[in-house]
Backbone as CSV, one residue per row, in Angstrom:
resi,resn,N_x,N_y,N_z,CA_x,CA_y,CA_z,C_x,C_y,C_z
1,MET,0.816,-1.187,0.000,0.000,0.000,0.000,0.869,1.264,0.000
2,LYS,1.929,1.264,0.840,2.810,2.421,0.905,3.539,2.620,-0.423
3,LEU,3.937,1.517,-1.048,4.622,1.610,-2.336,3.706,2.221,-3.391
4,MET,2.448,1.814,-3.387,1.494,2.349,-4.354,1.261,3.847,-4.115
5,LEU,1.095,4.241,-2.862,0.897,5.656,-2.544,2.114,6.493,-2.946
6,TYR,3.304,5.957,-2.668,4.532,6.660,-3.055,4.596,6.803,-4.572
7,THR,4.266,5.742,-5.297,4.314,5.772,-6.760,3.372,6.825,-7.318
8,VAL,2.153,6.864,-6.809,1.180,7.859,-7.284,1.656,9.264,-6.943
9,ALA,2.153,9.470,-5.731,2.593,10.805,-5.309,3.797,11.275,-6.115
10,ILE,4.784,10.412,-6.309,5.992,10.836,-7.031,5.692,11.017,-8.518
11,ALA,4.763,10.217,-9.062,4.376,10.389,-10.466,3.658,11.721,-10.659
12,ALA,2.756,12.054,-9.747,2.050,13.339,-9.835,3.027,14.500,-9.679
13,ALA,3.957,14.369,-8.752,4.957,15.423,-8.549,5.840,15.580,-9.784
14,SER,6.174,14.473,-10.441,7.025,14.576,-11.631,6.290,15.248,-12.787
15,VAL,4.986,14.997,-12.909,4.202,15.664,-13.958,4.120,17.158,-13.674
16,LEU,3.879,17.514,-12.418,3.838,18.936,-12.057,5.190,19.613,-12.297
17,ALA,6.284,18.936,-11.927,7.621,19.495,-12.148,7.905,19.635,-13.638
18,HIS,7.447,18.683,-14.430,7.636,18.712,-15.880,6.954,19.940,-16.481
19,GLU,5.691,20.123,-16.156,4.943,21.253,-16.718,5.453,22.581,-16.155
20,ALA,5.833,22.608,-14.889,6.389,23.829,-14.295,7.691,24.224,-14.981
21,ALA,8.505,23.238,-15.367,9.756,23.539,-16.075,9.475,24.170,-17.432
22,HIS,8.438,23.691,-18.128,8.056,24.327,-19.397,7.686,25.791,-19.164
23,ILE,6.866,26.028,-18.154,6.383,27.387,-17.884,7.523,28.313,-17.469
24,VAL,8.370,27.857,-16.550,9.476,28.695,-16.069,10.447,29.000,-17.205
25,THR,10.726,28.013,-18.035,11.643,28.236,-19.164,11.041,29.213,-20.167
26,ALA,9.758,29.055,-20.458,9.107,29.988,-21.388,9.122,31.407,-20.826
27,LEU,8.853,31.549,-19.542,8.892,32.878,-18.923,10.305,33.458,-18.980
28,ALA,11.314,32.627,-18.736,12.703,33.090,-18.780,13.106,33.517,-20.189
29,LEU,12.472,32.934,-21.205,12.788,33.283,-22.585,11.894,34.382,-23.144
30,GLY,11.086,35.015,-22.298,10.359,36.195,-22.709,8.896,36.041,-23.044
31,VAL,8.297,34.896,-22.785,6.869,34.725,-23.056,6.089,35.261,-21.860
32,PRO,5.142,36.168,-22.079,4.322,36.658,-20.964,3.443,35.530,-20.406
33,LEU,3.236,35.535,-19.120,2.463,34.477,-18.458,1.051,34.367,-19.024
34,GLY,0.458,35.476,-19.381,-0.899,35.474,-19.915,-1.031,34.760,-21.249
35,GLU,0.089,34.572,-21.970,0.030,33.914,-23.282,0.272,32.418,-23.203
36,LEU,0.576,31.901,-22.041,0.743,30.456,-21.857,-0.612,29.854,-21.509
37,GLN,-0.963,28.769,-22.172,-2.267,28.152,-21.948,-2.101,26.728,-21.425
38,PRO,-2.256,26.523,-20.111,-2.221,25.148,-19.602,-3.494,24.416,-20.015
39,GLY,-3.343,23.128,-20.253,-4.494,22.322,-20.655,-4.104,20.857,-20.778
40,PHE,-4.860,20.139,-21.573,-4.587,18.721,-21.783,-4.473,18.433,-23.268
41,LEU,-3.584,17.521,-23.602,-3.442,17.014,-24.954,-3.687,15.518,-24.861
42,GLY,-4.871,15.088,-25.259,-5.255,13.706,-24.999,-5.454,13.558,-23.500
43,ILE,-4.756,12.619,-22.903,-4.836,12.438,-21.452,-3.679,13.110,-20.726
44,ASN,-2.783,13.732,-21.476,-1.573,14.324,-20.902,-1.727,15.813,-20.662
45,PRO,-1.285,16.301,-19.500,-1.286,17.743,-19.276,-0.290,18.406,-20.223
46,SER,-0.568,19.637,-20.611,0.337,20.334,-21.528,0.257,21.839,-21.299
47,VAL,1.236,22.516,-21.874,1.262,23.975,-21.871,1.399,24.394,-23.330
48,THR,0.414,25.135,-23.819,0.444,25.601,-25.204,1.161,26.941,-25.267
49,LEU,2.147,27.025,-26.158,2.934,28.243,-26.336,2.289,29.120,-27.404
50,PRO,2.515,30.425,-27.353,1.937,31.310,-28.370,2.528,31.036,-29.765
51,GLU,1.780,31.379,-30.795,2.192,31.123,-32.183,3.470,31.874,-32.554
52,TRP,3.678,33.073,-32.015,4.841,33.879,-32.382,6.140,33.351,-31.791
53,PHE,6.046,32.460,-30.819,7.222,31.939,-30.121,7.740,30.732,-30.899
54,VAL,8.726,30.954,-31.793,9.197,29.895,-32.697,10.720,29.737,-32.611
55,GLY,11.211,28.724,-33.312,12.649,28.531,-33.451,13.295,27.869,-32.250
56,THR,14.546,28.233,-32.035,15.350,27.624,-30.970,14.740,27.820,-29.587
57,PRO,14.223,28.994,-29.246,13.614,29.132,-27.913,12.467,28.149,-27.679
58,ARG,11.647,27.914,-28.696,10.541,26.961,-28.555,11.096,25.554,-28.305
59,THR,12.158,25.199,-29.014,12.783,23.885,-28.832,13.350,23.752,-27.419
60,ILE,13.952,24.810,-26.913,14.499,24.787,-25.545,13.378,24.537,-24.538
61,VAL,12.248,25.201,-24.727,11.114,25.013,-23.818,10.623,23.573,-23.896
62,ARG,10.612,22.995,-25.079,10.165,21.607,-25.232,11.092,20.641,-24.502
63,TYR,12.404,20.844,-24.638,13.359,19.982,-23.935,13.262,20.157,-22.415
64,ALA,12.995,21.363,-21.963,13.113,21.710,-20.545,12.240,20.860,-19.631
65,GLY,11.026,20.540,-20.044,10.109,19.824,-19.155,10.661,18.501,-18.672
66,GLY,10.935,17.610,-19.602,11.399,16.277,-19.225,12.795,16.269,-18.640
67,LEU,13.681,17.096,-19.205,15.056,17.087,-18.704,15.142,17.655,-17.292
68,ALA,14.392,18.713,-17.011,14.426,19.297,-15.662,13.781,18.355,-14.645
69,ALA,12.623,17.792,-14.988,11.958,16.871,-14.052,12.792,15.607,-13.858
70,GLY,13.383,15.092,-14.938,14.233,13.901,-14.827,15.460,14.160,-13.971
71,ALA,16.066,15.337,-14.143,17.246,15.681,-13.339,16.891,15.785,-11.860
72,ARG,15.737,16.378,-11.562,15.313,16.472,-10.152,15.105,15.091,-9.548
73,LEU,14.419,14.235,-10.291,14.166,12.883,-9.773,15.459,12.092,-9.626
74,LEU,16.370,12.228,-10.585,17.640,11.509,-10.498,18.456,11.989,-9.304
75,LEU,18.482,13.293,-9.065,19.181,13.806,-7.885,18.542,13.306,-6.597
76,PHE,17.222,13.296,-6.545,16.533,12.770,-5.366,16.882,11.297,-5.160
77,TYR,16.919,10.548,-6.238,17.274,9.131,-6.156,18.698,8.958,-5.618
78,LEU,19.651,9.687,-6.205,21.054,9.515,-5.804,21.322,10.030,-4.399
79,LEU,20.727,11.169,-4.050,21.009,11.770,-2.745,20.189,11.175,-1.605
80,HIS,19.065,10.565,-1.938,18.237,10.009,-0.865,18.187,8.474,-0.908
81,TRP,17.577,7.923,-1.947,17.318,6.481,-1.940,18.574,5.633,-2.043
82,ALA,19.506,5.985,-2.916,20.727,5.179,-3.039,21.525,5.223,-1.742
83,ARG,21.627,6.376,-1.125,22.368,6.490,0.139,21.638,5.760,1.265
84,ARG,20.324,5.903,1.300,19.563,5.237,2.356,19.657,3.712,2.227
85,TYR,19.605,3.235,0.984,19.685,1.788,0.781,21.050,1.249,1.197
86,ARG,22.086,2.008,0.949,23.423,1.543,1.357,23.559,1.499,2.882
87,ARG,22.861,2.426,3.569,22.909,2.425,5.041,22.019,1.348,5.637
88,GLN,20.799,1.219,5.100,19.827,0.267,5.645,19.164,-0.495,4.501
89,PRO,19.824,-1.512,3.981,19.224,-2.230,2.845,17.944,-2.965,3.251
90,SER,16.902,-2.741,2.484,15.652,-3.465,2.678,14.948,-3.538,1.324
91,PRO,14.159,-4.563,1.100,13.429,-4.651,-0.172,12.489,-3.464,-0.405
92,PHE,11.901,-2.922,0.657,10.995,-1.785,0.523,11.751,-0.540,0.058
93,CYS,12.878,-0.263,0.673,13.699,0.885,0.292,14.196,0.704,-1.147
94,TRP,14.574,-0.511,-1.508,15.020,-0.807,-2.870,13.893,-0.512,-3.856
95,SER,12.671,-0.902,-3.514,11.526,-0.685,-4.400,11.223,0.794,-4.589
96,LEU,11.305,1.570,-3.518,11.053,3.009,-3.626,12.114,3.684,-4.494
97,GLY,13.352,3.258,-4.339,14.414,3.775,-5.198,14.183,3.411,-6.654
98,LEU,13.729,2.192,-6.893,13.452,1.750,-8.261,12.362,2.602,-8.905
99,VAL,11.286,2.837,-8.175,10.194,3.669,-8.706,10.731,5.059,-9.074
100,THR,11.554,5.623,-8.212,12.077,6.976,-8.441,12.967,7.033,-9.672
101,VAL,13.896,6.085,-9.806,14.822,6.139,-10.938,14.121,5.778,-12.251
102,VAL,13.113,4.916,-12.202,12.352,4.612,-13.421,11.567,5.848,-13.873
103,LEU,10.951,6.556,-12.937,10.246,7.787,-13.310,11.216,8.853,-13.833
104,ALA,12.419,8.904,-13.275,13.422,9.847,-13.792,13.771,9.499,-15.233
105,SER,13.956,8.225,-15.520,14.311,7.827,-16.888,13.163,8.100,-17.852
106,ILE,11.944,7.903,-17.402,10.786,8.207,-18.255,10.747,9.698,-18.565
107,GLN,11.014,10.538,-17.580,11.033,11.978,-17.816,12.149,12.367,-18.788
108,PHE,13.336,11.757,-18.644,14.422,12.028,-19.589,14.023,11.624,-21.012
109,ALA,13.390,10.463,-21.150,12.962,10.009,-22.478,11.914,10.952,-23.067
110,ILE,10.977,11.387,-22.243,9.944,12.304,-22.729,10.570,13.650,-23.115
111,GLY,11.513,14.121,-22.324,12.199,15.371,-22.665,12.938,15.262,-23.986
112,TYR,13.600,14.134,-24.198,14.304,13.916,-25.461,13.317,13.877,-26.636
113,LEU,12.227,13.151,-26.464,11.229,13.062,-27.531,10.582,14.419,-27.811
114,GLU,10.229,15.137,-26.761,9.586,16.448,-26.942,10.496,17.424,-27.672
115,GLY,11.785,17.381,-27.348,12.711,18.319,-27.975,13.126,17.920,-29.373
116,SER,13.417,16.658,-29.593,13.950,16.210,-30.878,12.893,15.779,-31.879
117,TYR,11.855,15.144,-31.405,10.831,14.575,-32.302,9.449,15.007,-31.826
118,TYR,9.211,16.299,-31.845,7.985,16.831,-31.278,6.740,16.275,-31.968
119,GLY,6.766,16.186,-33.272,5.606,15.664,-34.010,5.278,14.244,-33.600
120,ALA,6.312,13.394,-33.523,6.086,12.004,-33.095,5.634,11.958,-31.643
121,TYR,6.181,12.846,-30.813,5.782,12.894,-29.412,4.304,13.249,-29.285
122,ILE,3.841,14.238,-30.058,2.442,14.658,-30.000,1.535,13.521,-30.464
123,MET,1.913,12.833,-31.536,1.103,11.706,-32.021,1.038,10.608,-30.957
124,GLY,2.152,10.364,-30.294,2.187,9.343,-29.244,1.422,9.756,-28.008
125,ALA,1.411,11.050,-27.705,0.709,11.537,-26.520,-0.801,11.434,-26.677
126,MET,-1.266,11.352,-27.914,-2.704,11.300,-28.148,-3.233,9.875,-28.250
127,SER,-2.355,8.895,-28.055,-2.804,7.503,-28.082,-2.242,6.766,-26.872
128,VAL,-2.844,5.648,-26.574,-2.406,4.883,-25.405,-1.108,4.147,-25.699
129,PHE,-1.025,3.494,-26.857,0.185,2.773,-27.252,0.696,3.376,-28.550
130,SER,1.974,3.708,-28.592,2.532,4.305,-29.799,3.975,3.858,-29.958
131,VAL,4.539,4.229,-31.093,5.929,3.884,-31.369,6.857,4.610,-30.403
132,THR,6.514,5.814,-30.025,7.372,6.564,-29.099,7.420,5.910,-27.717
133,ASP,6.392,5.145,-27.397,6.393,4.443,-26.112,7.531,3.422,-26.034
134,ILE,7.936,2.872,-27.170,9.028,1.892,-27.179,10.305,2.530,-26.642
135,LEU,10.580,3.757,-27.059,11.753,4.457,-26.553,11.634,4.700,-25.052
136,ILE,10.466,5.110,-24.623,10.248,5.372,-23.198,10.420,4.094,-22.383
137,TYR,9.856,2.983,-22.869,10.003,1.707,-22.158,11.466,1.266,-22.124
138,GLY,12.183,1.517,-23.205,13.610,1.169,-23.233,14.395,1.925,-22.175
139,TRP,14.097,3.204,-22.021,14.764,3.991,-20.986,14.387,3.483,-19.601
140,ALA,13.134,3.091,-19.422,12.691,2.584,-18.114,13.404,1.279,-17.778
141,VAL,13.548,0.394,-18.760,14.250,-0.876,-18.526,15.718,-0.612,-18.210
142,SER,16.322,0.339,-18.902,17.724,0.651,-18.608,17.870,1.202,-17.188
143,ALA,16.847,1.898,-16.697,16.884,2.407,-15.320,16.862,1.269,-14.311
144,VAL,16.162,0.185,-14.634,16.148,-0.984,-13.741,17.559,-1.552,-13.628
145,PHE,18.259,-1.637,-14.758,19.636,-2.141,-14.723,20.559,-1.193,-13.964
146,LEU,20.379,0.109,-14.170,21.177,1.089,-13.436,20.944,0.959,-11.935
147,HIS,19.693,0.858,-11.552,19.357,0.741,-10.132,19.933,-0.555,-9.543
148,SER,19.861,-1.625,-10.293,20.402,-2.898,-9.798,21.913,-2.844,-9.652
149,ALA,22.579,-2.044,-10.484,24.033,-1.901,-10.355,24.405,-1.010,-9.172
150,ILE,23.639,0.056,-8.959,23.944,0.977,-7.856,23.514,0.389,-6.516
151,CYS,22.365,-0.255,-6.488,21.816,-0.819,-5.253,21.468,-2.284,-5.471
152,PRO,22.458,-3.173,-5.448,22.129,-4.586,-5.638,21.231,-5.080,-4.508
153,LEU,20.304,-5.943,-4.858,19.403,-6.475,-3.837,20.203,-7.177,-2.757
154,ALA,19.912,-6.832,-1.525,20.607,-7.474,-0.407,20.148,-8.919,-0.321
155,ARG,21.082,-9.795,-0.311,20.738,-11.219,-0.214,20.903,-11.633,1.235
156,SER,19.814,-12.009,1.802,19.894,-12.420,3.195,20.357,-13.870,3.232
157,GLU,21.510,-14.042,3.772,22.081,-15.381,3.858,21.714,-15.985,5.204
158,PRO,21.488,-17.297,5.209,21.199,-17.927,6.500,22.425,-17.842,7.403
159,PRO,22.197,-17.854,8.694,23.355,-17.792,9.598,24.272,-18.985,9.350
160,PRO,25.552,-18.802,9.580,26.481,-19.907,9.319,26.135,-21.125,10.175
161,ARG,26.283,-22.270,9.571,25.972,-23.516,10.281,27.122,-23.894,11.192
162,ARG,26.743,-24.233,12.393,27.755,-24.731,13.320,27.642,-26.231,13.344
163,PRO,28.755,-26.882,13.430,28.665,-28.346,13.481,27.900,-28.768,14.728
164,PRO,27.097,-29.818,14.599,26.330,-30.250,15.767,27.261,-30.673,16.900
165,THR,26.879,-30.304,18.100,27.697,-30.689,19.251,27.285,-32.095,19.668
166,ARG,28.258,-32.869,19.919,27.997,-34.254,20.327,28.221,-34.395,21.822
167,SER,27.296,-35.038,22.403,27.528,-35.348,23.805,28.422,-36.589,23.854
168,PRO,29.221,-36.687,24.846,30.103,-37.864,24.910,29.275,-39.145,24.987
169,THR,29.708,-40.110,24.247,29.013,-41.401,24.229,29.220,-42.080,25.576
170,PRO,28.106,-42.463,26.189,28.281,-43.115,27.494,28.952,-44.489,27.328
171,SER,29.684,-44.813,28.307,30.343,-46.121,28.264,29.312,-47.208,28.537
172,LEU,29.668,-48.404,28.237,28.754,-49.539,28.411,28.395,-49.694,29.891
173,SER,29.344,-49.466,30.748,29.038,-49.623,32.177,28.064,-48.561,32.653
174,THR,28.180,-47.314,32.168,27.238,-46.250,32.531,25.856,-46.592,32.027
175,TYR,25.770,-47.085,30.828,24.486,-47.461,30.225,23.835,-48.567,31.030
176,LEU,24.597,-49.561,31.412,24.043,-50.682,32.162,23.585,-50.248,33.553
177,ARG,24.317,-49.365,34.173,23.930,-48.889,35.480,22.606,-48.121,35.427
178,LYS,22.389,-47.326,34.377,21.169,-46.544,34.287,19.982,-47.418,33.906
179,THR,20.188,-48.435,33.142,19.062,-49.239,32.700,18.724,-50.323,33.695
180,LEU,19.621,-50.752,34.489,19.323,-51.831,35.432,18.874,-51.350,36.729
């Protein structure tokens, strides 16, 4: 239950950070706040930029969302979960770290797609399954390998076996005395 709540909370936070990065970058590049239109594109939240805002600045704003949110999540993963797991390894802590680094990789993939292949990204954002999802899934799988290398699952080994202690074998005379 805690893992599910953490996943929902961190996913929502990453979406908010993603869209906030678009807005902050657009504002830094000279777009007035009143000309930015938050909304949805399919099931995905989005920020629509004004028509006059073209060229390299528009591309920078497109890259900014995923790259900024991914960088924040990756830093949180490295500074919190990886360090915590090394201090107190547990399957629960490992799982929370995995969720964080997978979401970071998804944000990096989305940032790359938004900046480099915006048309394909938009087509993919309007459908549940698309070709662009393959790239995103690939980044997520690579994050699992990265996490496993940084935080290998702690293997709980059974305590070392001690040889059984033998009581001294009673002599025949002791045995006969006790039984007779």
